[in-house]
C-alpha positions in Angstrom: 15.4 3.3 1.7 17.6 0.1 2.0 18.2 -1.9 -1.0 16.0 -5.0 -1.3 17.7 -8.3 -1.3 16.8 -10.8 -4.0 15.0 -13.8 -2.6 14.8 -17.1 -4.4 11.4 -18.7 -4.6 10.9 -21.9 -2.8 10.2 -25.0 -4.9 6.6 -25.4 -6.0 4.3 -27.4 -3.8 2.1 -28.8 -6.5 2.7 -31.1 -9.5 2.0 -30.5 -13.2 -1.6 -31.6 -12.7 -2.1 -29.1 -9.9 -2.2 -31.7 -7.1 -0.7 -30.6 -3.8 2.7 -32.2 -2.9 3.4 -32.9 0.7 6.0 -30.6 2.3 8.5 -31.6 4.9 8.7 -29.7 8.2 11.9 -28.1 7.0 10.2 -26.8 3.8 7.3 -25.5 5.8 9.7 -23.7 8.2 11.7 -22.3 5.2 8.6 -20.9 3.6 7.5 -19.4 6.9 10.9 -17.7 7.3 10.8 -16.4 3.8 7.3 -15.0 4.3 8.4 -13.2 7.5 11.4 -11.9 5.8 9.3 -10.5 3.0 6.9 -8.9 5.5 9.8 -7.4 7.5 11.2 -5.8 4.3 7.9 -4.0 3.7 8.3 -2.1 7.0 11.1 0.0 5.6 9.3 1.0 2.4 8.2 4.6 2.3 7.7 7.1 5.1 4.6 7.5 7.2 3.1 10.3 5.1 3.5 8.2 1.9 1.8 5.3 3.6 -1.1 7.4 4.8 -1.6 8.8 1.2 -1.4 5.3 -0.2 -4.0 4.0 2.2 -6.3 6.9 1.5 -6.0 6.3 -2.2 -6.6 2.5 -1.8 -9.6 3.1 0.5 -11.2 5.5 -2.0 -10.6 3.0 -4.9 -12.2 0.1 -2.9 -15.2 2.2 -1.9 -15.9 3.2 -5.6 -18.3 1.2 -7.6 -19.5 -0.9 -4.8 -22.8 -2.9 -5.1 -23.7 -1.8 -1.6 -24.2 1.8 -0.4 -22.1 1.0 2.7 -18.5 2.0 2.4 -15.9 -0.6 3.1 -13.6 2.0 4.8 -15.6 4.6 6.8 -17.1 7.6 5.0 
């Protein structure tokens, strides 16, 4: 598995009161590029068998203790 590069977080887009601050087109593009880079880095994590096992575990966990009798992920 390749070593993950350390990414710096973009500056916050809200003020101390929680109000949204306007972003420039460059800031929006930078955030989009960072998001895509993060998603691309996930592709190389684990092999197919590990990913199948992880999904099966997560699907079982989501289906447990549901208020509805209908499973979220098949039967």
